[in-house]
C-alpha positions, 0 to 999 in steps of 0.5 A: 219841098212841097209844091215842087217836083224833082226830075232825075236825069241820068242812069236810074240804075247807076249814078241816078239811083242815089239822087232818086232815093234822096229826092224821095226823102225830101217831100217833093210832090213827085220824083220822076226819072227822065230817060229821054223818051217822055215829053218834058211837059208831061214829066213836070205836070203837077207842080208849079216848079220842077227841079231837074237833078242831073246824075254824074256822067263821065262827061257832063256834056252828055247832058247838053241835049237835055239841057237844050230841050229844057231851056228851049221849052215853050213852058216858062216853068220848064225853061227857067227850071233849076238845073243841078249837077251832082258829082263825086268829083269837084275838079275845076275843069268839071265845074268849068264845064258845068258853068259852060253848060248852064247848070244853076248848081253843082252839088257834091256827093255823097248826098244826104237830104240836108245837102240836097235841100240846102243846095236847091233852096238857093234857087228859090225866092231869090232873084235870078238873072239869065242871059239869052244869046243865039248860042246860050240861055242860062244863068249869068256866070260873069259874077264869079269871083274866080276869074277862071270860071267867069272867063269860061262863061265869057269865052263860051258865050258872046256876052258882048252882044247880049240879046236879052237879059231876064231877071226872075224869081222861082217860087214853090207856090207861084212858079216862075215870075218874070221881074224884068226883061231887057227885050220882052221877046226871045232871041233867035237861037241857033242851037 
């Protein structure tokens, strides 16, 4: 993962510990822990692209404020950074919650180097589509073949009145490149 950084969100002494250890084996430019105190810009400094790796929590919604801070960041490299949630539980309800929160990936544990790299590489050099509404900024989840997951996205976000559609590509060497933007300017967000 040369050219990228890893920022682990969550309890470093608990569920975040295996993420920190595995990420350290993957060749990231850096692996840092986010405890909610440091400015995100400082944490991500030194890499064209940073992956935010979220440790499992009893309820993934506890990460919502951090996700909001990332997605509302003024720096493109942070706002469009891949967000991955790591979990030992793979229930439909948990995945539905993660979809609604705007995670790019949900990756099962236990974790090894190969599983981490394969999961994160799906976010690199592939066109991604995000939607921005007054309440949401994140991946387009309407493409899910599982109707329940697509419905969860549609229920949680007013996609009928989409304010903005952004297509972009993440690169380990070039960072974030915008390929298309339906509005050319951010929507006014309420959250």
